[in-house]
TIMI-2910 file (N, C-alpha, C, CB; in pm, 1 decimal, decimal comma, always signed):
<rs>
+----------+----------+----------+----------+----------+----------+----------+----------+----------+----------+----------+----------+------+
!      n_x !      n_y !      n_z !     ca_x !     ca_y !     ca_z !      c_x !      c_y !      c_z !     cb_x !     cb_y !     cb_z ! resn !
+----------+----------+----------+----------+----------+----------+----------+----------+----------+----------+----------+----------+------+
!  -1518,6 !  +5125,9 !   +814,6 !  -1382,5 !  +5086,8 !   +843,0 !  -1307,9 !  +5209,5 !   +898,4 !  -1312,5 !  +5029,8 !   +714,8 !  Met !
!  -1232,6 !  +5186,9 !  +1004,5 !  -1157,6 !  +5297,3 !  +1065,0 !  -1023,3 !  +5316,4 !   +994,8 !  -1135,7 !  +5271,6 !  +1215,3 !  Thr !
!   -960,3 !  +5430,3 !  +1022,8 !   -826,4 !  +5453,4 !   +968,0 !   -731,0 !  +5343,6 !  +1014,2 !   -773,0 !  +5592,5 !  +1010,5 !  Phe !
!   -740,5 !  +5307,2 !  +1139,5 !   -653,1 !  +5203,1 !  +1195,1 !   -671,9 !  +5071,8 !  +1118,7 !   -682,1 !  +5182,1 !  +1346,1 !  Asn !
!   -796,0 !  +5032,6 !  +1096,5 !   -825,7 !  +4908,8 !  +1023,2 !   -780,0 !  +4917,0 !   +878,0 !   -975,7 !  +4878,7 !  +1028,4 !  Glu !
!   -802,6 !  +5031,2 !   +815,4 !   -766,6 !  +5049,1 !   +673,9 !   -615,8 !  +5037,4 !   +653,7 !   -815,9 !  +5185,6 !   +622,6 !  Lys !
!   -538,1 !  +5110,4 !   +733,7 !   -392,8 !  +5107,9 !   +717,4 !   -336,5 !  +4971,9 !   +757,5 !   -327,2 !  +5219,4 !   +800,9 !  Ile !
!   -388,2 !  +4913,7 !   +863,6 !   -343,4 !  +4779,0 !   +903,2 !   -371,0 !  +4679,8 !   +790,7 !   -414,3 !  +4733,2 !  +1034,1 !  Ala !
!   -488,8 !  +4688,8 !   +730,1 !   -523,4 !  +4599,5 !   +619,3 !   -431,6 !  +4616,5 !   +500,0 !   -665,7 !  +4623,1 !   +576,4 !  Gly !
!   -398,6 !  +4740,0 !   +467,2 !   -306,4 !  +4764,2 !   +356,0 !   -168,6 !  +4706,0 !   +385,5 !   -294,9 !  +4914,5 !   +327,6 !  Leu !
!   -122,5 !  +4722,9 !   +507,4 !     +9,3 !  +4668,3 !   +544,2 !     +9,8 !  +4516,0 !   +535,6 !    +48,6 !  +4713,0 !   +686,5 !  Leu !
!    -94,0 !  +4453,2 !   +587,1 !   -103,2 !  +4306,4 !   +581,6 !   -115,0 !  +4260,1 !   +436,3 !   -224,7 !  +4255,5 !   +664,5 !  Val !
!   -191,2 !  +4332,1 !   +355,6 !   -203,6 !  +4297,2 !   +213,5 !    -72,5 !  +4313,5 !   +138,3 !   -310,4 !  +4382,5 !   +148,0 !  Asn !
!    +19,6 !  +4389,5 !   +194,7 !   +152,1 !  +4407,2 !   +134,1 !   +257,1 !  +4320,3 !   +202,4 !   +194,2 !  +4554,1 !   +140,6 !  His !
!   +213,5 !  +4218,6 !   +276,5 !   +304,5 !  +4116,3 !   +325,9 !   +346,7 !  +4123,5 !   +471,0 !   +421,8 !  +4119,1 !   +246,5 !  Gly !
!   +305,8 !  +4225,1 !   +544,3 !   +343,7 !  +4229,9 !   +685,2 !   +251,0 !  +4139,2 !   +765,8 !   +338,6 !  +4375,7 !   +739,2 !  Leu !
!   +302,1 !  +4085,1 !   +874,8 !   +220,3 !  +4010,8 !   +968,4 !   +147,4 !  +4111,4 !  +1056,5 !   +306,3 !  +3912,0 !  +1053,5 !  Trp !
!    +40,6 !  +4067,7 !  +1122,2 !    -39,2 !  +4157,8 !  +1205,5 !    +44,0 !  +4231,5 !  +1309,0 !   -148,1 !  +4080,6 !  +1274,8 !  Asp !
!   +134,1 !  +4159,3 !  +1375,9 !   +215,5 !  +4223,7 !  +1480,1 !   +310,6 !  +4327,0 !  +1420,5 !   +295,5 !  +4118,5 !  +1558,1 !  Asp !
!   +360,0 !  +4301,8 !  +1301,4 !   +447,2 !  +4398,5 !  +1234,5 !   +366,7 !  +4521,6 !  +1192,6 !   +515,8 !  +4334,2 !  +1111,3 !  Glu !
!   +245,6 !  +4499,6 !  +1145,4 !   +159,2 !  +4611,3 !  +1106,0 !   +130,4 !  +4700,9 !  +1226,3 !    +26,8 !  +4559,1 !  +1045,0 !  Ala !
!   +110,8 !  +4641,3 !  +1342,5 !    +84,7 !  +4720,0 !  +1463,6 !   +204,7 !  +4806,5 !  +1499,7 !    +49,4 !  +4627,9 !  +1581,0 !  Lys !
!   +325,4 !  +4753,2 !  +1483,7 !   +446,6 !  +4830,4 !  +1510,9 !   +453,7 !  +4949,6 !  +1415,7 !   +573,4 !  +4741,5 !  +1496,9 !  Val !
!   +429,7 !  +4925,1 !  +1289,0 !   +436,7 !  +5031,4 !  +1188,5 !   +329,9 !  +5137,1 !  +1215,5 !   +419,7 !  +4973,2 !  +1046,4 !  Val !
!   +210,6 !  +5095,7 !  +1251,6 !   +104,9 !  +5192,6 !  +1280,7 !   +143,8 !  +5279,4 !  +1400,1 !    -29,0 !  +5120,7 !  +1308,2 !  Ile !
!   +206,8 !  +5221,5 !  +1500,6 !   +255,6 !  +5303,1 !  +1613,3 !   +355,8 !  +5406,9 !  +1564,0 !   +320,7 !  +5213,5 !  +1722,2 !  Arg !
!   +441,2 !  +5369,7 !  +1470,1 !   +538,1 !  +5463,3 !  +1413,8 !   +467,1 !  +5576,5 !  +1339,9 !   +634,8 !  +5390,2 !  +1319,2 !  Met !
!   +365,8 !  +5542,5 !  +1262,3 !   +291,2 !  +5643,4 !  +1186,5 !   +216,8 !  +5736,3 !  +1282,6 !   +191,6 !  +5575,9 !  +1088,1 !  Val !
!   +155,7 !  +5679,9 !  +1383,8 !    +82,3 !  +5761,6 !  +1481,4 !   +175,0 !  +5863,1 !  +1547,5 !    +16,8 !  +5672,3 !  +1588,6 !  Lys !
!   +298,2 !  +5822,3 !  +1575,3 !   +395,1 !  +5914,1 !  +1636,9 !   +428,8 !  +6029,5 !  +1542,2 !   +524,0 !  +5838,2 !  +1676,1 !  Ala !
!   +426,5 !  +6003,9 !  +1412,3 !   +456,8 !  +6106,2 !  +1311,5 !   +338,2 !  +6195,9 !  +1278,7 !   +505,1 !  +6040,3 !  +1185,5 !  Glu !
!   +219,9 !  +6149,7 !  +1308,9 !    +97,5 !  +6219,4 !  +1267,7 !    +14,8 !  +6260,9 !  +1389,0 !    +13,5 !  +6130,1 !  +1174,7 !  Gln !
!    +65,7 !  +6351,3 !  +1472,0 !     -9,1 !  +6389,0 !  +1592,8 !   -145,3 !  +6452,8 !  +1563,2 !    +73,5 !  +6484,6 !  +1675,4 !  Pro !
!   -160,1 !  +6511,6 !  +1445,9 !   -289,1 !  +6572,9 !  +1411,8 !   -399,0 !  +6467,7 !  +1393,1 !   -275,5 !  +6656,7 !  +1284,1 !  Ser !
!   -360,7 !  +6342,0 !  +1376,2 !   -457,3 !  +6233,5 !  +1359,4 !   -487,8 !  +6162,3 !  +1491,1 !   -405,4 !  +6133,3 !  +1257,8 !  Met !
!   -427,7 !  +6205,0 !  +1598,9 !   -435,1 !  +6133,5 !  +1727,0 !   -577,2 !  +6092,7 !  +1765,6 !   -376,9 !  +6219,4 !  +1836,4 !  Ala !
!   -672,4 !  +6180,8 !  +1749,6 !   -809,7 !  +6150,6 !  +1789,9 !   -895,6 !  +6098,8 !  +1675,4 !   -873,6 !  +6273,2 !  +1848,3 !  Asp !
!   -834,5 !  +6069,0 !  +1562,4 !   -912,0 !  +6029,2 !  +1444,3 !   -888,2 !  +5885,5 !  +1397,8 !   -880,8 !  +6121,5 !  +1332,0 !  Arg !
!   -794,3 !  +5814,8 !  +1455,8 !   -760,2 !  +5680,5 !  +1408,5 !   -877,7 !  +5583,1 !  +1415,8 !   -644,8 !  +5626,0 !  +1488,9 !  Trp !
!   -971,2 !  +5607,1 !  +1506,9 !  -1086,6 !  +5518,4 !  +1517,8 !  -1209,7 !  +5573,8 !  +1445,8 !  -1119,3 !  +5494,4 !  +1663,8 !  Asp !
!  -1192,1 !  +5683,3 !  +1372,1 !  -1301,3 !  +5739,1 !  +1291,4 !  -1319,6 !  +5656,3 !  +1164,5 !  -1273,3 !  +5887,7 !  +1255,6 !  Asp !
!  -1439,8 !  +5660,3 !  +1111,5 !  -1470,5 !  +5591,6 !   +986,3 !  -1407,5 !  +5669,2 !   +870,7 !  -1624,7 !  +5577,2 !   +966,4 !  Asp !
!  -1332,0 !  +5600,1 !   +787,1 !  -1263,2 !  +5666,1 !   +675,5 !  -1360,6 !  +5727,3 !   +575,2 !  -1172,6 !  +5566,8 !   +604,3 !  Val !
!  -1481,7 !  +5675,7 !   +569,3 !  -1576,8 !  +5725,8 !   +469,9 !  -1617,3 !  +5870,9 !   +496,1 !  -1700,7 !  +5637,8 !   +468,0 !  Ser !
!  -1590,6 !  +5920,9 !   +616,0 !  -1624,0 !  +6058,3 !   +647,2 !  -1514,7 !  +6157,9 !   +613,6 !  -1657,1 !  +6069,2 !   +789,9 !  Gly !
!  -1408,8 !  +6112,0 !   +548,9 !  -1293,2 !  +6196,6 !   +519,1 !  -1256,2 !  +6186,0 !   +371,5 !  -1172,9 !  +6157,3 !   +607,4 !  Tyr !
!  -1185,5 !  +6286,2 !   +320,0 !  -1138,3 !  +6277,3 !   +180,5 !  -1040,3 !  +6160,8 !   +163,3 !  -1070,9 !  +6410,1 !   +137,4 !  Pro !
!  -1040,4 !  +6100,3 !    +46,6 !   -949,7 !  +5989,2 !    +16,0 !   -803,6 !  +6027,3 !    +36,8 !   -970,6 !  +5942,5 !   -127,3 !  Asp !
!   -772,8 !  +6154,2 !    +20,5 !   -634,8 !  +6200,9 !    +34,1 !   -578,5 !  +6173,7 !   +173,1 !   -626,8 !  +6349,4 !     +3,9 !  Ala !
!   -664,2 !  +6168,3 !   +273,6 !   -616,9 !  +6139,1 !   +409,8 !   -563,4 !  +5995,8 !   +415,4 !   -731,7 !  +6159,2 !   +514,5 !  Ile !
!   -637,0 !  +5902,5 !   +359,9 !   -592,3 !  +5762,3 !   +358,1 !   -464,5 !  +5749,8 !   +275,8 !   -703,3 !  +5669,3 !   +300,4 !  Val !
!   -458,9 !  +5816,9 !   +163,3 !   -340,0 !  +5811,5 !    +77,3 !   -217,9 !  +5863,7 !   +152,8 !   -362,3 !  +5893,7 !    -52,4 !  Val !
!   -234,1 !  +5974,5 !   +222,6 !   -123,4 !  +6032,7 !   +299,1 !    -78,0 !  +5938,0 !   +409,2 !   -164,7 !  +6167,7 !   +359,5 !  Thr !
!   -173,3 !  +5879,4 !   +480,0 !   -137,6 !  +5784,2 !   +586,3 !    -70,4 !  +5659,9 !   +528,1 !   -262,8 !  +5743,5 !   +666,8 !  Leu !
!   -118,8 !  +5613,5 !   +411,9 !    -58,6 !  +5496,3 !   +348,1 !    +86,0 !  +5525,5 !   +306,5 !   -141,9 !  +5452,9 !   +225,5 !  Trp !
!   +110,6 !  +5643,9 !   +252,4 !   +246,7 !  +5679,5 !   +212,2 !   +339,0 !  +5677,7 !   +334,5 !   +249,2 !  +5819,3 !   +143,9 !  Met !
!   +293,3 !  +5730,6 !   +445,2 !   +371,4 !  +5730,7 !   +568,4 !   +390,1 !  +5588,1 !   +620,1 !   +303,3 !  +5818,1 !   +675,4 !  Ser !
!   +284,0 !  +5509,2 !   +616,1 !   +291,8 !  +5370,8 !   +663,7 !   +387,1 !  +5288,3 !   +576,5 !   +151,5 !  +5306,4 !   +664,8 !  Ala !
!   +379,8 !  +5306,9 !   +447,3 !   +466,8 !  +5232,3 !   +355,6 !   +613,3 !  +5267,2 !   +380,8 !   +429,2 !  +5262,0 !   +208,5 !  Lys !
!   +643,1 !  +5396,7 !   +394,0 !   +780,7 !  +5439,5 !   +420,4 !   +829,7 !  +5382,8 !   +554,0 !   +790,3 !  +5593,9 !   +420,8 !  Arg !
!   +745,3 !  +5388,7 !   +656,7 !   +783,5 !  +5336,0 !   +787,1 !   +799,4 !  +5184,3 !   +784,6 !   +680,6 !  +5375,4 !   +891,4 !  Asn !
!   +714,0 !  +5116,5 !   +709,4 !   +724,6 !  +4971,2 !   +698,1 !   +857,5 !  +4931,9 !   +633,4 !   +606,6 !  +4914,7 !   +616,6 !  Ala !
!   +895,4 !  +5002,8 !   +528,9 !  +1022,7 !  +4974,4 !   +461,9 !  +1138,9 !  +4997,5 !   +557,4 !  +1038,9 !  +5062,0 !   +335,9 !  Ile !
!  +1137,6 !  +5109,3 !   +628,2 !  +1244,3 !  +5139,1 !   +724,4 !  +1250,4 !  +5032,7 !   +833,6 !  +1223,1 !  +5277,9 !   +787,3 !  Glu !
!  +1135,6 !  +4997,1 !   +887,9 !  +1128,6 !  +4896,7 !   +994,6 !  +1179,9 !  +4761,4 !   +945,7 !   +984,3 !  +4882,9 !  +1046,2 !  Tyr !
!  +1131,4 !  +4718,2 !   +830,5 !  +1172,9 !  +4587,0 !   +779,4 !  +1320,8 !  +4583,9 !   +744,9 !  +1091,0 !  +4549,8 !   +656,7 !  Leu !
!  +1372,4 !  +4689,7 !   +685,1 !  +1515,0 !  +4692,9 !   +653,2 !  +1600,2 !  +4689,5 !   +780,2 !  +1548,2 !  +4817,9 !   +570,6 !  Lys !
!  +1551,2 !  +4751,4 !   +886,4 !  +1626,6 !  +4755,8 !  +1011,7 !  +1620,7 !  +4623,5 !  +1088,0 !  +1574,0 !  +4867,7 !  +1099,5 !  Ala !
!  +1505,9 !  +4555,9 !  +1085,4 !  +1487,8 !  +4439,0 !  +1171,0 !  +1466,6 !  +4307,4 !  +1097,4 !  +1373,1 !  +4462,2 !  +1260,1 !  Tyr !
!  +1427,6 !  +4312,8 !   +971,8 !  +1399,7 !  +4190,7 !   +894,1 !  +1441,7 !  +4215,3 !   +749,2 !  +1247,0 !  +4150,6 !   +902,3 !  His !
!  +1570,3 !  +4231,0 !   +726,7 !  +1619,8 !  +4276,9 !   +596,3 !  +1587,7 !  +4183,3 !   +479,0 !  +1767,7 !  +4295,4 !   +604,1 !  Ser !
!  +1555,4 !  +4058,4 !   +505,8 !  +1519,6 !  +3966,0 !   +397,8 !  +1370,2 !  +3936,6 !   +393,5 !  +1596,2 !  +3836,3 !   +413,1 !  Asn !
!  +1291,2 !  +4020,6 !   +455,9 !  +1146,0 !  +3999,3 !   +464,2 !  +1084,5 !  +4005,5 !   +324,5 !  +1079,9 !  +4105,1 !   +557,2 !  His !
!   +998,6 !  +3908,9 !   +295,2 !   +936,3 !  +3902,9 !   +162,1 !   +849,5 !  +4024,5 !   +132,4 !   +852,6 !  +3777,2 !   +149,7 !  Phe !
!   +800,8 !  +4093,1 !   +234,2 !   +715,8 !  +4210,5 !   +212,7 !   +791,2 !  +4322,9 !   +142,2 !   +660,8 !  +4260,8 !   +345,9 !  Ala !
!   +921,5 !  +4326,6 !   +157,0 !   +998,3 !  +4431,6 !    +89,5 !   +982,1 !  +4424,2 !    -61,7 !  +1146,2 !  +4421,2 !   +126,4 !  Leu !
!   +965,9 !  +4305,1 !   -114,9 !   +943,6 !  +4290,3 !   -259,7 !   +811,0 !  +4352,7 !   -301,9 !   +946,3 !  +4141,8 !   -299,7 !  Cys !
!   +713,5 !  +4349,3 !   -213,5 !   +582,7 !  +4407,8 !   -243,6 !   +581,2 !  +4558,1 !   -219,7 !   +474,7 !  +4341,3 !   -159,7 !  Leu !
!   +658,2 !  +4602,9 !   -122,9 !   +661,8 !  +4745,0 !    -89,0 !   +755,9 !  +4824,3 !   -179,3 !   +703,4 !  +4762,4 !    +55,2 !  Leu !
!   +859,5 !  +4757,9 !   -230,7 !   +958,7 !  +4821,7 !   -318,9 !   +985,5 !  +4733,8 !   -440,8 !  +1091,2 !  +4848,7 !   -242,3 !  Glu !
!   +887,6 !  +4708,5 !   -522,5 !   +906,9 !  +4612,5 !   -631,5 !  +1017,1 !  +4650,2 !   -730,0 !   +779,2 !  +4596,4 !   -706,1 !  Pro !
!  +1031,6 !  +4775,9 !   -763,5 !  +1133,3 !  +4815,0 !   -861,9 !  +1273,6 !  +4794,3 !   -808,3 !  +1114,8 !  +4960,7 !   -902,7 !  Lys !
!  +1294,4 !  +4825,6 !   -682,4 !  +1426,9 !  +4806,0 !   -623,0 !  +1463,1 !  +4658,1 !   -620,6 !  +1431,6 !  +4864,2 !   -480,6 !  Glu !
!  +1368,5 !  +4573,6 !   -586,0 !  +1396,7 !  +4430,8 !   -578,7 !  +1408,0 !  +4366,9 !   -716,2 !  +1289,3 !  +4361,1 !   -499,1 !  His !
!  +1338,4 !  +4422,4 !   -813,0 !  +1351,6 !  +4374,3 !   -950,5 !  +1493,1 !  +4401,8 !  -1001,9 !  +1246,1 !  +4441,5 !  -1042,6 !  Glu !
!  +1545,8 !  +4519,2 !   -971,7 !  +1681,6 !  +4554,7 !  -1014,0 !  +1784,5 !  +4465,2 !   -946,9 !  +1711,3 !  +4701,7 !   -982,0 !  Ala !
!  +1764,5 !  +4435,7 !   -818,7 !  +1856,6 !  +4347,9 !   -746,3 !  +1852,7 !  +4207,7 !   -806,3 !  +1821,1 !  +4343,3 !   -595,5 !  Val !
!  +1732,9 !  +4158,1 !   -834,9 !  +1719,5 !  +4024,3 !   -892,8 !  +1788,2 !  +4015,6 !  -1028,9 !  +1571,5 !  +3986,7 !   -906,3 !  Ala !
!  +1773,7 !  +4118,6 !  -1110,3 !  +1839,6 !  +4120,0 !  -1241,2 !  +1992,0 !  +4121,5 !  -1225,3 !  +1793,3 !  +4242,3 !  -1323,5 !  Lys !
!  +2038,8 !  +4200,7 !  -1131,4 !  +2184,8 !  +4209,4 !  -1109,6 !  +2239,5 !  +4077,0 !  -1060,7 !  +2218,9 !  +4320,6 !  -1008,2 !  Ala !
!  +2164,8 !  +4010,2 !   -973,5 !  +2211,1 !  +3880,7 !   -922,2 !  +2206,6 !  +3771,7 !  -1029,1 !  +2126,5 !  +3838,5 !   -802,5 !  Glu !
!  +2113,0 !  +3783,6 !  -1122,9 !  +2098,5 !  +3682,3 !  -1227,7 !  +2194,1 !  +3704,3 !  -1345,0 !  +1955,8 !  +3681,2 !  -1278,4 !  Ala !
!  +2252,9 !  +3823,1 !  -1352,9 !  +2343,2 !  +3854,0 !  -1464,7 !  +2466,3 !  +3764,0 !  -1458,6 !  +2385,3 !  +4003,6 !  -1462,0 !  Ala !
!  +2514,5 !  +3720,9 !  -1575,9 !  +2634,6 !  +3638,0 !  -1578,4 !  +2754,3 !  +3715,6 !  -1522,0 !  +2664,3 !  +3590,2 !  -1722,4 !  Pro !
!  +2838,5 !  +3642,7 !  -1457,1 !  +2954,7 !  +3707,1 !  -1393,6 !  +3081,2 !  +3673,0 !  -1464,5 !  +2966,2 !  +3667,2 !  -1248,6 !  Lys !
+----------+----------+----------+----------+----------+----------+----------+----------+----------+----------+----------+----------+------+
</rs>
């Protein structure tokens, strides 16, 4: 599995659609120029920390992208569960 496939899969597993995952990956690639020639490399040839670092960047970019363009996207609940749990509790509290 390549870095591109791995990060795209994680994004889709966290609720993004394929086209949204592609947008986020483009954002991550722009931030990670040192990875430019490695996105199609097999992840098994690298330390796990590389995938973790890319995932952290992808997750942050996905949250920024979704908040900017799809503020009610269900994926935000998966990407930021604690924030959405607090909002749900506040909305459910008696007024």
